[in-house]
C-alpha positions as CSV (number, residue, x, y, z in Angstrom):
1,M,-0.1,0.1,-0.2
2,K,1.4,3.4,-0.7
3,A,2.3,5.9,2.0
4,S,-1.1,8.5,0.9
5,E,-3.6,5.5,0.6
6,T,-5.7,5.4,3.2
7,S,-6.2,1.9,5.1
8,T,-9.2,-0.1,5.2
9,Q,-10.0,0.8,9.1
10,E,-8.9,4.6,8.6
11,L,-11.7,4.5,5.8
12,L,-14.7,2.8,7.7
13,E,-14.1,5.2,10.5
14,L,-13.7,8.2,8.5
15,A,-17.4,7.4,7.1
16,S,-18.3,5.9,10.2
17,S,-17.9,9.7,11.6
18,R,-19.4,11.8,8.8
19,G,-22.2,10.0,8.9
20,I,-23.0,10.5,12.4
21,R,-22.2,13.9,11.8
22,Y,-24.8,14.3,9.0
23,L,-27.3,12.6,11.1
24,E,-26.2,14.6,14.5
25,D,-26.8,18.0,11.9
26,L,-30.3,17.2,10.4
27,P,-32.4,18.8,13.3
28,A,-30.7,22.2,12.4
29,R,-31.0,22.4,8.8
30,G,-33.5,23.1,6.0
31,V,-35.1,20.0,4.9
32,F,-34.6,21.1,1.3
33,P,-31.0,21.9,0.5
34,A,-29.9,25.6,-0.5
35,T,-29.3,27.1,-3.7
36,S,-25.6,27.1,-3.4
37,A,-25.8,23.3,-2.0
38,L,-27.7,22.4,-5.5
39,E,-25.2,24.3,-7.5
40,R,-22.0,22.7,-6.6
41,I,-23.7,19.3,-7.6
42,Q,-21.5,19.6,-10.5
43,E,-18.6,19.8,-8.9
44,L,-19.5,16.1,-8.8
45,G,-18.7,15.4,-12.5
46,G,-15.8,16.5,-14.9
47,P,-14.1,14.7,-17.5
48,L,-13.6,10.7,-16.7
49,P,-10.8,10.4,-14.4
50,T,-7.5,8.8,-15.9
51,E,-6.1,7.8,-12.2
52,R,-6.5,6.8,-9.1
53,T,-8.2,8.9,-6.5
54,D,-7.5,7.7,-2.8
55,A,-10.8,6.9,-1.0
56,A,-10.6,9.1,1.9
57,E,-10.8,12.0,-0.5
58,V,-13.4,10.7,-2.9
59,L,-15.3,10.2,0.5
60,A,-14.6,13.6,1.4
61,L,-15.6,14.7,-1.7
62,L,-19.1,13.0,-1.6
63,D,-19.9,14.6,1.8
64,D,-18.7,18.0,1.7
65,I,-21.1,18.3,-1.6
66,G,-23.0,15.7,-1.3
67,S,-24.4,15.7,2.5
68,P,-25.9,19.5,2.5
69,A,-27.6,18.6,-1.1
70,T,-29.6,15.7,0.0
71,V,-33.5,15.8,0.8
72,A,-33.5,15.5,5.1
73,T,-35.7,12.2,4.6
74,A,-34.4,11.1,8.2
75,G,-34.9,14.2,9.4
76,P,-37.5,15.3,12.5
77,R,-39.3,18.0,10.1
78,Y,-39.9,15.9,7.1
79,F,-43.3,15.5,6.0
80,G,-43.1,15.3,2.6
81,F,-44.6,12.5,-0.1
82,V,-45.0,9.0,2.0
83,T,-41.4,8.2,2.3
84,G,-40.1,7.3,5.7
85,G,-36.8,7.9,7.5
86,A,-34.4,5.2,8.7
87,L,-33.7,4.7,12.5
88,P,-30.4,4.5,14.0
89,A,-31.1,0.8,14.1
90,T,-31.4,0.2,10.7
91,V,-29.0,2.4,9.3
92,A,-26.4,0.4,11.9
93,A,-27.1,-2.8,10.1
94,N,-26.9,-1.3,6.7
95,W,-23.7,-0.7,7.1
96,L,-22.8,-3.8,8.6
97,A,-24.7,-5.5,5.9
98,G,-22.7,-3.1,3.4
99,A,-19.5,-5.0,5.0
100,W,-20.7,-8.3,5.0
101,D,-21.0,-7.9,0.7
102,Q,-23.4,-11.0,0.0
103,C,-25.8,-11.6,-2.6
104,A,-28.9,-12.6,-1.0
105,G,-30.1,-14.6,-4.2
106,L,-29.2,-18.2,-3.0
107,E,-28.8,-19.6,0.4
108,V,-25.5,-21.1,-1.2
109,L,-24.2,-17.7,-1.8
110,S,-25.6,-16.4,2.1
111,P,-27.1,-18.6,4.2
112,V,-27.8,-15.9,6.7
113,S,-29.1,-13.7,4.2
114,A,-31.4,-16.4,3.3
115,A,-32.4,-17.2,6.6
116,L,-33.0,-13.7,7.6
117,E,-35.3,-13.2,4.9
118,E,-37.1,-15.8,5.9
119,I,-37.6,-14.7,9.0
120,A,-38.7,-11.3,8.1
121,L,-41.6,-12.9,5.4
122,R,-42.9,-14.7,8.4
123,W,-43.2,-11.8,10.6
124,L,-44.7,-10.2,8.1
125,V,-47.1,-12.4,6.8
126,E,-47.8,-12.8,10.9
127,V,-48.2,-9.1,11.1
128,L,-50.7,-8.7,8.4
129,T,-53.0,-11.5,9.6
130,L,-52.7,-13.3,6.7
131,P,-53.2,-17.4,6.7
132,V,-50.8,-19.8,7.8
133,G,-49.2,-20.8,4.8
134,T,-49.1,-17.9,2.8
135,G,-46.1,-17.4,0.5
136,A,-44.7,-14.1,0.0
137,G,-41.0,-12.5,-1.3
138,F,-39.4,-9.3,-1.0
139,V,-39.4,-7.2,-3.6
140,T,-37.6,-3.8,-5.2
141,G,-40.5,-1.5,-5.0
142,A,-44.0,-0.2,-5.6
143,T,-43.9,-1.2,-9.3
144,T,-42.2,-4.4,-9.0
145,A,-44.6,-5.1,-5.8
146,N,-48.0,-4.2,-8.2
147,F,-45.6,-6.2,-11.3
148,S,-45.4,-9.4,-9.1
149,A,-49.0,-10.0,-7.5
150,L,-50.5,-9.4,-10.8
151,A,-48.4,-11.5,-12.8
152,A,-49.5,-14.0,-10.4
153,A,-53.0,-13.2,-10.4
154,R,-52.3,-13.1,-14.3
155,H,-51.0,-16.8,-14.6
156,A,-53.6,-18.3,-12.5
157,L,-56.2,-16.7,-14.4
158,L,-55.3,-17.6,-17.8
159,E,-54.1,-21.4,-16.2
160,R,-57.5,-22.1,-15.3
161,A,-58.7,-21.2,-19.0
162,G,-56.4,-23.8,-20.4
163,W,-53.6,-21.0,-21.5
164,D,-50.1,-21.1,-20.7
165,V,-49.2,-17.8,-20.6
166,E,-45.3,-18.5,-20.0
167,S,-45.3,-20.0,-23.1
168,E,-47.8,-19.0,-25.5
169,G,-47.9,-15.2,-24.2
170,L,-50.7,-13.1,-24.4
171,F,-51.6,-13.4,-28.2
172,G,-54.7,-15.4,-28.8
173,A,-55.1,-15.3,-24.8
174,P,-58.7,-14.8,-23.3
175,P,-59.1,-11.1,-22.5
176,I,-58.8,-10.0,-18.5
177,T,-60.3,-7.7,-17.6
178,V,-58.7,-5.4,-14.7
179,I,-60.8,-3.3,-12.7
180,V,-59.4,-0.8,-10.0
181,G,-60.3,3.1,-8.4
182,D,-60.2,5.9,-10.4
183,E,-57.3,7.2,-8.6
184,V,-55.4,4.3,-9.0
185,H,-51.6,4.6,-8.1
186,V,-49.3,5.0,-11.2
187,S,-47.1,2.3,-10.3
188,L,-50.1,-0.5,-11.1
189,L,-50.7,1.2,-14.4
190,K,-47.3,0.9,-15.0
191,A,-47.3,-2.5,-14.0
192,L,-50.1,-3.7,-16.1
193,A,-48.5,-2.1,-19.2
194,M,-44.9,-4.3,-18.6
195,L,-47.3,-7.2,-18.0
196,G,-49.4,-6.5,-21.6
197,L,-52.5,-5.9,-19.9
198,G,-52.5,-2.5,-21.1
199,R,-53.5,0.8,-18.9
200,N,-56.2,2.0,-21.1
201,R,-57.9,-1.4,-21.3
202,I,-58.7,-1.0,-17.4
203,V,-62.4,-0.7,-15.9
204,R,-62.2,2.1,-13.3
205,V,-64.7,2.5,-10.4
206,P,-65.8,6.3,-9.3
207,V,-64.1,6.8,-5.8
208,D,-65.1,9.3,-3.3
209,G,-63.9,13.0,-1.9
210,Q,-61.2,10.8,-0.3
211,G,-59.9,8.6,-3.3
212,R,-61.8,5.7,-2.2
213,M,-63.3,3.2,-4.4
214,R,-67.0,2.8,-4.1
215,A,-68.2,-0.4,-3.6
216,D,-71.8,0.8,-4.9
217,T,-70.8,1.6,-8.2
218,L,-68.5,-1.8,-9.0
219,P,-69.2,-3.8,-12.3
220,K,-70.6,-7.0,-12.8
221,I,-67.4,-9.4,-12.1
222,A,-68.1,-11.9,-14.9
223,G,-65.2,-13.9,-16.6
224,P,-61.6,-14.1,-16.2
225,A,-61.4,-10.8,-13.9
226,I,-58.8,-9.3,-11.4
227,V,-59.9,-6.3,-9.1
228,C,-57.2,-4.5,-7.4
229,M,-58.1,-2.3,-3.8
230,Q,-55.7,0.2,-2.2
231,A,-54.8,0.5,0.9
232,G,-53.4,4.0,1.5
233,N,-54.4,6.7,-1.0
234,V,-51.0,9.0,-1.4
235,N,-53.1,11.7,-1.5
236,S,-55.4,11.2,1.8
237,G,-54.4,7.7,2.9
238,A,-57.8,6.5,2.4
239,F,-58.4,2.6,2.0
240,D,-60.6,1.1,0.0
241,P,-63.8,-0.3,1.4
242,A,-62.0,-3.8,1.2
243,R,-64.8,-5.7,3.5
244,E,-67.3,-4.5,1.1
245,I,-65.5,-5.1,-2.2
246,C,-64.1,-8.6,-0.8
247,G,-68.2,-9.6,-0.4
248,A,-68.6,-9.0,-3.9
249,A,-65.7,-10.4,-5.2
250,H,-66.7,-13.6,-3.3
251,A,-70.2,-13.4,-4.6
252,A,-68.4,-13.4,-7.9
253,G,-67.3,-16.5,-7.2
254,M,-63.4,-14.9,-6.8
255,A,-61.9,-16.6,-4.1
256,R,-58.1,-16.2,-4.6
257,S,-56.2,-13.2,-3.8
258,V,-52.6,-11.6,-3.7
259,F,-51.2,-8.8,-2.3
260,G,-48.8,-6.2,-3.4
261,L,-47.0,-4.5,-0.3
262,R,-44.8,-1.3,-0.9
263,Q,-44.1,0.9,1.6
264,H,-47.2,3.2,2.1
265,L,-49.5,1.8,-0.6
266,L,-51.0,-2.0,-0.2
267,A,-52.6,-3.4,-3.2
268,H,-55.0,-6.1,-2.6
269,I,-55.4,-8.0,-5.9
270,W,-58.3,-10.7,-6.8
271,W,-58.5,-13.1,-9.2
272,Q,-61.8,-15.1,-10.3
273,E,-61.3,-19.2,-9.8
């Protein structure tokens, strides 16, 4: 190692001290960065470096320019959107996970990561009081959560209709009716587009003043159909009337369901038996 290079221990201690200082300064700073801080972001660019830079210099650059240009999401005065702030315990665990540098896709790649995922999923199923044996998995965000839930529903519907969508695609497949509230979240619409179900082919149900789907205006459910409920409207936080909608779904013979959970919103997707 060259004399000018920073050791691993020194670098991690620097990152720790800078991270702690950042968190301690949050209560006294503005939630959104100042104009002067935003103007300095351009200093992070420039020509592609042709020589290596000491890691401590890179860290200092990120902290000195990047930290003032952040939105204080973890601070006590942030109330924007539906993003939540990290707790000290989660920040510390994230630092440790970064040091582990595990690939959690397979148990053989990381036994502890696989075990922790199974534990967290089991606890999540318990917290949501879902039936024993409920399958679950972690995804990367809102669109992927809805994509996964809708993909499962699409597969089950078409399989019951005698169509293998994974092998044959959607050309010539039985049409599927997708029913949503009029204030459906954009991530669900994006997932529908990615799955080939289409954004414009959905059936929109009127909502009340809080963005809740009006169960009394649900259309007649017949044929292959998917009903998407929302728990946590992004504008009001209101939940669709699940009891009434589920009752209508049961009455129409829809007895299977899957959840797409992400951050603040919960899409409850029913599909017809």
